[in-house]
C-alpha positions, 0 to 999 in steps of 0.5 A: 500500500502507498501514500500519496503526497501532494505539494501545491505550489503557485506555479506547479503541483507535484505528486509523489508516491511513497511507502509508510516505512522509515526510509525517505525514498520517494517511489514516483513523482510527477509535476503539473501546472497549478491551474486554478480553474481546473476541476477536481475531475480534471485533476483526478484524470491527470493523476490517474494517468500518472499512476497508471504509467507507474503501474500503480492501481487506485486501490493501492493508494492508502491515504494522502497528505498535502501542503498548499500555498494556493488557498483557492486551489486547496478545496479542488485538490481535497475534493479530488483526493476524497472522490478518487481515493475515498480517504480524508487527506491530511493537510499540513499547516501551522495548526497540525502536529509537527516535529518543528517548534515555531518561533514565529510571531504570526505562525499562521503566516508561514507558508506550508511549503516552508514548514514542510521543507524545514521539517525535512531539512531538520530531520535529514541534516539536523543542527543549525540550518538555512533552508533555501527554496528557489521557487515562485518566491525565493524563501530562506528559512532559519532552523535552530535544532527543532525550532523554526526561527523565521527568515527572508522572502524575496521575489522568485527568479523566473517570475522576475525575469518574466515580469521584466520582459512583460513590462518593458518594450525592448527587453527580451525574455532570457534563460537564467544562466552564467553569462558566457562573456562574464559580468560585463554584457556586450549585448542586451541579452548578455546584460540581462543574463549578467544582471540576473545571474550575479544579482541573484547570486549576490542576493543569496550570498548576502542574506546567508552571510548576514545570517551567519554574521548575526549568529556567529556562534552557530555553524549553519549548513545551507540546504536548498531545493527548487528548480534552479538550486542545482544551477546555483550549486554548480556555479557558486562554489561553497554557497550551498552545502546540500541540494535536494529537489525532492525535499518537499515530498520527503517532508510530507512523508516525514510529517505523515509518519510523525502524525501517525506516531511512526516518527 
């Protein structure tokens, strides 16, 4: 029997299938666009196709757990999970039973994705952590042991590139990459590549450096997830200690086991 994990993000919704055992293996995972006008039946048909492709039958899904940062889409996903899997899904938020202690002035403001990522990072790596998620928004969360302390939120990189292109008449869209010609761009595209690459590198480096400077007694490890985290790791030596693109799904599995008394 399997557990279905669902991570609802502003840009993508990610499905993962895992066993309820004590390892952190995600057996299968799929990504689809988060479309707020999609019906629960449409979403269910998509998911059934993914499961069929993986050779998993509907009755092999025992239950489900999900996190969401899109309130308007959450009821659609819940209806789909209830209708197709005949089980009440577990929802992750600040009110649920978590292995994290929240040292945050307004816990209800913490995005579920940050809670799930922080739980996974804490469980897997332990100690004092800086957890970076390079998604629709760029979030940086600070964890001291089992305590979620807070952090920083900046615009998302891809969204910033798209916004600049859409709001300007003569600036084209670009792919995020290290500029082959270096920091001094000799064309508009090269200048944009330079600005975004070195600008975002500087943003991350400055926030991480300042956290370390303000907490000199702590030996932070930087754990990153999100679509562009691998690129930053390969292009910015020493900035990120660990990169795990499945960190959020692993966090859902950890929270599920914890709430079932298996953690």
